[in-house]
Residue, then its C-alpha position, 0 to 999 in steps of 0.5 A: m768138857a760138856a758145855g757146848p760145841g767147839p774147843v773149850p780152853v783148858e789148863v795144861d802145865d808147862l806149856p812154852e812161852g806164847w801156846e794155849a792148849f784147847a779140848t775138841n768139843d764138836g759133836q759132829t766133825y770129832f765124834c769122840f771123846p775129847q782130844v786136846y791141840y795147841y795154839c800158838r796165836a804169833l804162828e798162827k798155827v795150830q797142831w796135835q802134839r804138844p810144844n817143846a821147850e824150842d817152840a817157844q816165842e818170845p815173852f811179851v813186851g809191855e806192859t801187864i795186869h797182874g803178869r797177864t798179857p792185855y787183851r788184843k783183838g782177836d783174844e776172844f776167838i777160839p782157832d780151828p783144831p786140826p784136821p781130826k786124827p786119822y784111824d786104820g785099826p781094825l775098826a776103822d770104816q774101809n774094813y766094813k764088809a756089809s756081810n760075811e761074803d766074799p765082798e766080790d760077791v755081796f748079795q745086794p738085798d743084804e747089804d740093802m737091809l743092813e743100811a736100811c736098818l741104820e737109814c731107819d727106812i722100814n721100806k726099804l727094809k721091807a723090801a730087802l728081806e722080801d728079796g731074800a736078805d738073811v734077817s740075822l745076818p751080822n755086819q764086818p766086822w762088828q758083827n751087828t745084826p739088823l736088830h742092832l742096827a735098828n736100835c743105833p742111836y737116833f740122828w734127827d733133831a729134837d723135834l722129830m726124835a720121837r718120831e724116829k723112835a717110832l719108827r725104830y721101833e716099827m722096824a724092830e717089831y717087824l724085825v722079831r715077826q720075821g724071826a730075828d735073832i734077839d739074843a745074837e751079840n756084836i764085836f763088843r759083846c752087846k746084844p740088840i736089848d743092851l743098844a736100846i737100853f743105852h739109846g733110849y728106846e723103851g718100847t723096844v726094851k719091852l717089846l724084847q723083853s715080852e719076846g724072853g730078851k734079857p739084857g748082857m752084862f752091860g745093859a744090865a749094869y747101864l740099867g743098875d739090875l743088881e739081880r740081872i747082874k748076879e744072874l750072869l755071874e752065876e752063869g759064868v760071865d767074865i766080871d771084867l767082860k769089856g764091851r763098847y769103848r772098852r768098858t767093863a760092867f763096873a764101868e758102865a754103873h759107875l758112870r749112870g750112878h748105880f751104886a748098888v751094882e758098883a759097890f757089888l762089883v767092887q766086893q767081888g773083885c772087879s776092875r775099876e778102870i774106865p778108859h776111854p778110847e779116842h777113836l771109839k765113836f759115841n754119841p755126843g748127847g745134848a750138848a752138841i747141835p743137831r744136824g743141820g745146825v750151824v755151830p757159831k764160832r766159840e768164843k772164850q768164857y772168861t769169869r771176872e773172878e780170876d782177874a778183875e782188873w784185868y777183865d774190866d780192861m778186856m770187856e772195856k776193849r771189848y765193849p766200849g762203855y763197858m766200865e761206865k755202865f758196870m760202874k752205874a750198875g755197881k760192882 
């Protein structure tokens, strides 16, 4: 699923005749875990719902290659998937409010402050605080304070990533000097230091640690900090506490490959569930094309090992002269 942007062909059992399955893998358009959709070339139709037996098309009539339909022009291209599934639950964007205040009486500097932290605009942040914004004000419904938002995932491309990290460190340092609450937790029970750990802001992590900040369950599990995990459990923290994407500390440690933490939590009787709710957003990582890049039209990835005869027939039709060159090079 992490091969790059665009849909990826996937195997789904018992699909009706004439249908194919793909998984979305476009970090910009589908900013969520991959979702499977279905495509029928005969109907020129894509849909999220799995097709039923009555949706089957007439079987291919003609000569096949090892029981497989011969290549036809256009088979190499994957269609655009349907629009993203709407989400209108409690964490939907339409439920966002700048602060705890009445939406009809929002204090503009508060809103400017929160926006500045997301946008990585330190001048706007300073102006908002000078106008009276509350430096530890949580937004709604996620309960992220400015210090949380200053450690959100970076959104610039690889060439400017280091610059953005430096700016976000500068913002975090300024917020700490202004008295920001370094131990505030958001709705996912994550502290600002946890978000800095998740998103690779090493400088900010050291800064918050120097101010007495310690990671919570999820940040400690992500780091593989077994001693901190033990300390938190002794303090009475729920071993199966759920955070971002409804993951537990076990899930965070497992996905990062921290076996010592993972094994310890299992010995303590933790849940081993690792859920991936589709609507919750995540940073698509290095496989996604940087913002501003053009997403190429995705082609199916064929391999000759699957069926050499069918593959050679397909390649010759796509690239006339392929077989002659291939035979000269030797199989």
